N, C-alpha and C positions, 0 to 999 in steps of 0.2 A: 579436395579446397575443403575447408573445415567450415564443419555445420551448425546453424543456427537452433536448424526448429526439431532434424528429425534424430533420432537413440534408435535401441535396437530394434521396438518395435512401435513406428508409427511416431506422433509427439506426445510425449508427458511431460510433467511437471507438476508443482503449487498453483495451486488455481490465483489468477492476476497477479502473476510472476511470471518473465518470461523463461520459457518461451509460450508459459499454455495461458492467456491472455484473451481478451474477444479479438480483438485486432490481430492476432496470428490465428485466430479463426477465420475473420474475415479475407484475409491475403491467402489462405492456404485455399476458399474456397471459389477464388476469381483465379488464382492459379489455377487449379483442376481445370476452371472453363476453361482459361485459355489455351492450358494443353492436351483436354481430352474432348472439350465440346467445341470448338472457337466457333460456331458458325450456329451455336444453343440450341432449342430445340428439342431438348434429351431433358430424362430425368437424374435424378441422384436420389437416392434413396438413402435417409437414415436412421439409427439408433441409436440409443441410449442407454446407459445402466442407467442405475436409481441414485445418484449424487446429484444435492440440491445444480450443483453448478450447470448441471448437463445441460438445461432448459436455456443457460445461459449462452452455453459455445454452439446452441445450437441454432438460436435467435441470429448471431453473427455470420453463422453459415448457412441458411436461410437467405440473408442481408444479401450474402459476394455472391449468391446461384444467380438468385434471381434479377442482380443489376447484370449480369450475363448473360441473362435471357434464357436461365437453365430451371424446370422447374423441380424443386425439394421434394422428396416424396415423404412425410414422418412416418416410421414403422414404428415410433412409441418406443415403453422399454421390452427390447429385449436383448436375448445373447448375442454375443460376438459373430458366430458361425450363422447366425439366422440371417445377419444383413449379407453376408460372406452367399448364402442362399438365394436371397433376397434379390444380390445382383446379378447374379446369374439368371435366376429368373423372370424376372422383370425385363430385362434388356435395359437398363440403367447403362448410363455412361461408364458410374462407377457407385461402390457403397462405400457410406463415412461411419463410423463408428467412434460414438463419445463416451471414453471410459479410458481409467487407467487401470482398466485388471486387477491383480491383489491389492491394489495401494487404497489406502484410504483415502476419506474425504473429502479431507486437502489440498487430494490431488486430483487433477481430470487429465484426458487424452485422448487422442486422435487417432483413429484404425483405417487405414483406406483397403480398399479391395476393386479389382479390376471390373470389369464386367462379365469375367469367367470366373471372379469370386477371390482374387488372389492377391495374397499379398505384395506391393510393391518392390523392386529388383533396388539394388544402391543407385545404379546410374539414374533410375526413375525419382529417385528422390531427390538425389540430387540435381535434378533439372526443375522439379518442381521448388529448392528451396529458391535457386536462382529466380524462377518467374514470382516465387513469393514479394524477393526482395525489391520488385520493381510493381507487385499485384496495384498497387493505389494510385499511380501514374495516369491509366488508361493504356487505351482506350476502349472505351464502353459506349452498349449500342441504346442509340436513339429512344424517347421513355417510350413507346409503342412496342417494343421489344422486352423489356419489362415483365418478366414472370409470377406467375404467383403459386404459392408453397400449395400440397393436397396432403392429403390423411388417406394411411391404407391400414383398414382393419384387418385384425386376421392373420397379421405377419409371426406371432406367435402361434398360433394355430398349427399354420401351414408347418412351418420348422417343425414342431414336433413331430405332426403325421409324414414326413419324411423320414426325422428320426423311427419312426414305429415300423415303416415301409423293412428297415435293412433287415429287419426281424422276422425269423420264421414264423407260418402263420398258427404255427400249435407253440409257439414259445406262450407258457404263465407260471407267470411270477407267485400265482397261490400257492402258501405256505412260506414263503421267502419274509423274513421281519426284515424291517429295512431303516435304517432312519438317515435322513437325507438332511444335509444344512446347506442350504439356497446361500449366505453370507449375508443376507440384509439386501442381492443384488438382483442382474438383469433375470437370473433363471427362477426367481423366486415363485413364478405362476407354471411358465412350460416345463420344468423339472418333475415336480411336485404333478402334474396332470398327466404327463407320461407314464409316471409311474404306477398310480391310480388302473390307467385303463388295461395293465395288466397284472390285476388283480393282488400286488402286492400289502402287506399291510406295512403303511409305511407313517413313521415318524417323522415329521416337516420341523426342522428348527432353524431361525434365521431365517424366515420369511416373513419380517416385517418389517421392509426398509419406511427410515423414515428422513430419507435425504440424507442424514449425517453420519449413520451406523452404519456402510459397505464395509464389510471388510473389519469391522472392532469387533474381536473376542469371537468370531466366528469364519466359518469360510476354509479353503483349503491352503492360510499360513499360518491359519491358528485354532487348530484342532482340539482345542482342552475340551469345548462343549460336545462335538461331537463322539471324543470317546467317551465320555460321562454317559451322557444319552443312552448308547451302544451298551454300556457294561447295566443301565440304569433298566433299560427295557429289555435285555436278553436277546439282545438283536441277532441278526448272521452277519448282519453287516452294516459298515457305514459309506456313505458316500459324502463328502465334503468340493461343493466345487467353489468357483473362483469370485472376486465379483462382475466377471461380464462374461461368466462360465464357459470359458475354454481350455481350462483344465479343470483336472478333480485330484482330491487325493483318496486314496482306500482306507477304511477302519478294519483292520480284522474281528474277532467276534469276541477277540481277549482283550481289545482296545488299542492292539498296535498300529501304527502306521503304514501304509503300502505305499511303497513310492511309484512315478513313473514307470523305474526300469522294469520294477516284478508283471506290472499290467501290461506293456510291452512284452514283456517276456512271455505272457498269459497268452494275450492273443495272437499273438509270431509264433505260437506254438497249434494254437487251437487252429488257429487260419493254415499253418502251414499244413496238419495231417487232413484236413480237410481239400486242400490242392486249391485253394484261393489267395495264397502270400506268391505275389509277384515280385520278378525282380532279384530272385535270390538272397533274400535276405529283406532288414529295415535300416531308416536312418536314423539318427540319435544325431546329441552335439557330443562335444569334448567332454562334459561333465557328468556324462552316462558313468555307470559304476564297470568293472574290468572284467566283472564277474558275469553281466549282462552279453558280454560279448563271446566268451568262454561258454556256456549257452547253447548259444546261438550258432557256434562252432558244433559243438556235439551234432547239432540237428542237420549238419553242411548247410549252413546258410552263414552268410556275412551281416556283421557291424559297420555301416561307413558313417564315418562321425563329421560332424559340420561344424561351423560356430557358432556362439550359444544365441536363439532366437528359433522360433517355431517356423517363422518364413524360410530361412537357412534348412531347415528339412525340409521343407515343401520346396524347394528348387531342389533339393538333392535327391528326393522321390522323382519329381515327374525327369529328370536328367537320367534317372536310372529305370526307371518304371517302376516305380516301388510301390506300394499300395500302401504301406503301415512306415511310420514314422513318430517320433517324438521329442519329448524331453522326461529327464526324470522328474521335475519340476510336474511334472501334471497335463501337460500340450499332447495330447495324441491326435493323429492326424490319419483317419480310415477316408483316402483319396478318394476308395467307390465310393464315397458317399457326400462327403465334407472336403475342401479345400482348404481349411484350417481347424487348428485345434478346436476341440469340440469334447468339452467336459459329460455331458449327459450322452454323447453317442457310445463315448467308451465306457462311461457307465452302465449304459444297457447292454454290453457285450462282455461285459465282465457279467453281470446278474446274470446274463443267457447260461454262461460257461456253468457258474454256479448251480443256477437252476435244474442244467441237464445232468449233470453228475453229482450233486448233494454233496455229503459230506461237509468239511467244513472251512470258511474262508480262508481261516490260517494256515492252515496248511495245501488250499490248492494256488495261494499266492505266493508261498516260497516258493517260486519256480527255480532260483536258483540262490546260491550261499555269495552276496556281495565279499570283494576284497574289502579290508578296511578302508574307509576315507569318510574325511572329516569336512568340512567349508566353513570358511570363517571370511566377515564381512567386517571392515575397517571402514570407518568413515571419514572423509578428509574433507579440508576444501582449499581453495587456492592451485595452485598448479598441482599438475597430475606425480602423486610421489612414483609410479614407476620410470621416468623416462630419468631419476638420479642413477649416479652412478654404483651408488653401495645398492639400490636394489637391484640391481642388475648382475652387478657381482652375487649377490646371496643366491639368486635364480639359478646362476649359473652352478655355485656349488652343489646346489640343495639336487639338481639335474641330474649333474654328474652322478654324484651318494647312489641315486636312485638309481640310476640307468635303467635296464630292461625290468625291473621288479616294481617300478611304479612311472606313479607323471604326477609333475604336477600344472594347474590352469590357473595359471592369475590374470584377471583383466579387469578392465573397469565398469562398473556396470553401468547401460544404457540409461539406463532409468533412473537412478540416482545418485548421488556422490559419496558412493561406496567402491571402494576395491574388493574383490573376491575371488580370494584364496582358499584351492581345491586340491587338496595331497590325497593319494591312492596311492595304496602298496599291498605287495602280496602280507608283508612284515605288518603287522599295527604299530611296532617300535619303532621301526623307518620311517613309516608314514607321517606321526607325529614328531618325529625328529626334524624331518624334510620341512611340516607345516610352520612348525615353532622358530623356526631358522629364520625362515623366508618373513613371515606374519612378522615376526618382532623388528626385522629391519625395515619392511612397510610402516608399519607403527610410527616409529620414530622422525621416518623420512615422513609420514603424516602428520606430525604432532599430536598422533592420538594418546589416549592416556587407557 
């Protein structure tokens, strides 16, 4: 069925425009109640990031849930992985996170978690879509069944404690000089608190949210400030979170950016040598570099690829009994601890390896040599340009030229009106030729300039 609400990662869009309206949140809350707790009497944990629109969306969720006899439990401003944690640890019917992740403040979104802290699969989302369409038609419980919202203090502190429990008791970050960029987002209190408890010398930036500045010039998708701060302070390493703190980008001491593929390679090697890596390898999306697969192969490990989206990575991990996976964009899932991408948790693991081994981050985090790879985003309006004959023919021709020496990944974004074109090849010239060929045809079909 055609989707009206759900994309790659929950529901996301520009605030006060479909699908990201208060009505959508109201419909979702009612649909969730009827689907997961039709008799009422259950709790639903709700967290949000720092966007001004978060309270509006939260109010609509509360109206829908209480009308159906469910108790909304407000966690306040917390990272997305904290909502997944609290869904697991409180016995809630589900968890709801209000966030548009790395998008700026004009957007917002809704991420859903099961009582096990797991994002829902496609079939469940499609069932919710159908339930949302008829949500306002009733029936509704009698007045005496209407519930009241509640607040749960300390969810952020509880989340930090769970992250710190994963470290060795003798972990000590004294001597490490770190720049931490919180993107003016949901991790602006929890992440600095965690690093401070481990004795690190931390310079914190992007930690003054005003409701409108989330991801604006700071965070994992705007790393200029954290790079400058690393160089200015002479830091050993920088960690940049995104708006809901479920992913990270690492900056080495030279100011160079380290993506999620290198982070996964570092963690995989460390866990493998310690005998803690499960499932014979890791799961990552089609966007991860060919070099990651070659590195894992050298260790006798496998790289299993999935569709884009950390929920698909998590599904594959569960199916194969793996405990590590993630995305090149920096969503890292360490499933012995967390059921979803977790920027703080992944950062703590990287910092632990750096503290234990010493040396420079630039050496530690160049685990493999990446194959030449480039990603371009092409904005469009109207019909999907990927469905035209010209684009399909260009894709087929480029893939034939690449053969086994490279690959193309072309997809429509699930969160923005963009076509993402990624090309990769063992030879840079071949990669660029394929990218330019396909991107040019897509731009023409999309009417882009």
